[in-house]
N, C-alpha and C positions, 0 to 999 in steps of 0.2 A: 454581830455587826448591827442587827436591827436596833438593839438598844442604843448604840452609839449614834446611829443615824437619826433617831427620833427624839433623843434627849435634847432639851433646850440648851443651846451652846452659849457660852459666856464670851466667845470670841466674836468680834464684829467683822464679818467677811467683807463688808463694804468699806472698810477703813481705807483702802487703796483707790477707791472710786473717785473720779473726778467730780467737780461741782456740777449741779444741775443747772442748765441754762434755759430759762423760760423761752428764749428765742431760738432754741435748738431746732435745726431743720428737721424735716420729716425723715424718719428712719424706718427701713433702709431706702436709700435712693439709687443704689447700685448693687451689683452682685456681691454676695458675702462669701468669703473664703472659709472653708471648714477644714482645718488641718487635722488629719488623723495620723497618729504617731506609729501606726502599724500598717502592713500591706493589706490589700483587699482580702476579704474572706474571714478575717477574725472577728471576735464579738464586738470589739470596739468599732470596727469598720461597719458591721451590720447595723449596730444601733445608730451610729452617726448618719448612715444613709437613710434609715427610716426617719429619723428626726429632721435631717436636712430636707427631705422631700416634703414633709408636712410644713416646714417653714416656707419653702418655696411656693406651695399652694396658697398659703395664708398671706403672704407678703407680696406676691407678684414679682418678686426678685429672686434670681437664681441663687441657691446656696450651692457652691461648687466644692465638692469634696477633693481635697489635695492630700494624697497619701504620702507622708514623709517618714518612711521607716528607717530604722537603724539604731544601733547602740541602746537597745532596750527602750526605745521611745525618746532618748535624749536628743536626737536630731530634730525631730518634730517639735519637741518642747522648747528647744533652744531657739528655733525659728520663730515660734509663737512669742517667746519672751522678748524677742527684739522687734516685734511687730507693733504698729501704732495702736494705742488704746482708743480706738474710734468706733468700735462695734462692728467693724467689717472683717475681723478675724475672730473665729471661734476655734477653740482647742478641744479636741476629743481625746481623752486619755483613758488609760486603765490604771490599775493599782501601781504600776511602775513609777507614776508621779511620786508616790510616798516612799517607795523602796529604793530608788536610785541614789538618793542622797547618802544612804548607808552603804551602797554597793560600789559606787564609783568614787575615786579620789577627788574628782571634780565634775560637777554637772553644770550645764550651760544655762541654769536658771536657779532662782532662789524659790524654794518651795512655798515660802510664806509671803514673799514680796513681789514676785514676778507676775502673778496672776490674781484674778478675782474669781473665786468659785461661783458658779451658777447653780448647779445641781448634779447630784448623782442620779443619773437617769435609770439605771438598772444595775442589778448585781447577780452574778452567775456563780453557781457552785463549780468547783473543778471536778473533773472526772479522770480517773486512771483507766486506761484502755490499752488494748493490744490487737494485733492482727489475729483473725480467727484461726489461722493456720498454726499459731503458736500453742504449744501444749500447756497453757496456763489459763486457769479458770478463776483464780482468786488472788488477792494480794499476798496470801501466804505462799502460793505457788510461785509468785514473782520473786519473793524474798528468797525462796529456796533455790531459784535459778541463780540469783546474785551470789549466794553463799557457795554454790558449786562451781560457778564460772562467771566472775564479775564481767568479763568481756561481753557476755551475752545479755547483761542486764543494762542495756542502753535505753535511755529515756528521752524522747523528744519533748522539748518545751517550746513555747512561743517566744522565747528570748531570755537572755540573761537579765536579771532584774525584775522579771515577772514573778507573781506569787507562785504559779506552778513550778517555776525553777527552784524557788526557795522551799517549796513543799517537798520536792525530791530530796534535797539536802536534809530536811528535817526527818523524813522517813529513813533515810540512810543512817542518821545518828541514832534514832530510836530503835531501829531494827538491828543495828550493829552490822550492817552490810555495806557493800560498795555498789552504788548505783552511778552509772556514768551518764551525766547530763549532756544532752546534745541540743544546745540552744539554736533555734531558727529565728529568722526575722519575721516572726508573726505566726498567728494561728493557722493560716492556710497552708504555708510550707511545712509546719509541724505536723498537721494531719496527714498531708500528702506523704511524708516520710514513713508514717506508720501504715497508711493504706498500701504503699508500695513495698511494705515489709523490709524497708531499708534500716529501720530502727525497730527494736523489739517492742517498746512500750511508748506510751504517750501520757502526758499529764497536762491538762489545760482546761480553761473555762468551757463549759459544756455546750453553749449555743451552736458553734459551727460543727460540733461532733454529733449532735442529736440525730440528724438525718442518717448518718452513717451507722449509728448504733441501731436505729430502727430497721435499716435495710440489711443488717447483718454483716456489713463490710468491716466493722471493728467490734470487739467484744468489750463491754464495760466491766471494770473490775470493782470499782468503789467510787463514791463521791465524797466531797470534803465539807458538805453543808452539815448543819446541826441535826437536820432531820432528813428523811428520804424525799426524793424529788417525785412530784406527781408525773413528770415526763418519763422517768425510768424507775417506777416504784419497786422493781425487783432488785435494784442495785443497792447494796448496803453502804452505810456511812462508814467513814474511817473509825469513828468512835465505836460503832457496833463491832468492828473487827479488832478492837482492843487498843486503838491508837487515838486516845483522847488528847485534845489540845491541837489536833491537826485541822480544825475547822479553818477554812479560808475561802474567800469568795473574790472573784475579780470584778471590779466595778467598770462600768462604762459611764463616763461623766464628761461634763462640758464646763469649761472656764473661758475667760476672756483675758487679754493682756491687761496689766496694771494700767490705771489711768482711764479706763473705760468709764464714761459718764454714768452716774448712779441711775439716771432715767432709763438708760439702755439696759443696764444690769437688771433693773426691775422688770422691764419688758421681757427680756429673755427668760427670766425665771418664770414669769407668768405664762409664757409660751411653753416652757418645759412642763409645767403642771397640766396645762391644757392638753398638750399633745400626748403626754404619757397616760392620760385618762381616757383618750379616745378608744372606743371598743376594738377597732381594727388593730391599733397599735398594741394595746394591752394583750390581745389575743396572739399577735405575732410574737411579742416578747415572750409570753408564757410558753408558747409552742417551741420556742428555741431552748427552753430550760432556764430562763432567767426570771427574776422578780423585778417588777416595777418598783422604783423607789421614789423618785421625784421629790427629794427633800429640799430644804431651804439653803441659801448660801451660808447662813450661820451654822447650820447643822453640818454642812459639807466641810466648812473650815474646821470645826471641832473634830470631825472624822479624820481629816488630813493630819492634824497634830497627834491624835491617838495612833494612827497606823505608822507614821514615821518612827514613833518611839517603839512600838511593838516589833516591827520587822527589823529595825536597827539592832535590837537585842538578838533576834534569831540569826541575823547575819554574823554577829560577833560570836554567838555561841557555836555556830556551825563552822567558824574559822574560815569563812569565805573571804579570799583576798580581794581587796579593792581593785577595780579595773582601772 
């Protein structure tokens, strides 16, 4: 992912931006709405709230988080796609932005035309985890459970269309087992299901799971990044366990509706770079288990194109029916 994010892109992300008006009024002059496409508690929400608070402090105008969860992020993205491109609507998404076009028969947005990318703010490895009462210590143990009794191999994910959801299908294919995906409406509910031992396993971006791993409330089995995480250095990667090609990370990114003036796009990107470089923000993101990215709109646009193609193929190969 890092190579994609930092390679100069040939796609101009600003093509959909409106013209710059020299007489444009001061921005912002009123509160800004930040649509988060998942419920509170998940990685997208956490990053959005950190980012929004810093914008509020810098601008003197409130950035109001508006959680619009459902349909793997489609509800929130659909609302943003219909919003005015005036700089007063920000859209915070995860990787479902790129996955949903291949997973749903129809999505309420055009992944290339409805939005203008601002920046991928952070990226998080996924973690496979289980309740500590489960007699499972490794991914191999989990696979053995699935082979003995598939009904006990239930896996909570933060929603259909998320990369963790697809990662479960990918592991089921490669391990030749049946893993039952249990999609929830976000990271918070997904974690709660495993914490309550209602679902045997979980797979999702690591930020909201980190504190539970450290406190021993859940047991981490593996991570999906290319190398081990400094946050959980004892947890092996999927590649180390023999599952190459399972690398996946969930992004936390910000976009604006199409038509947003280029001057506002530039200002938002400048703020993204500034905020993500702040020591307290960097420390907070790192402690959660994510990496700060803060790439350019052009790099984000190229990444969108790459991921739409990549995960569309996984969906097809996994025979996942369109919703």
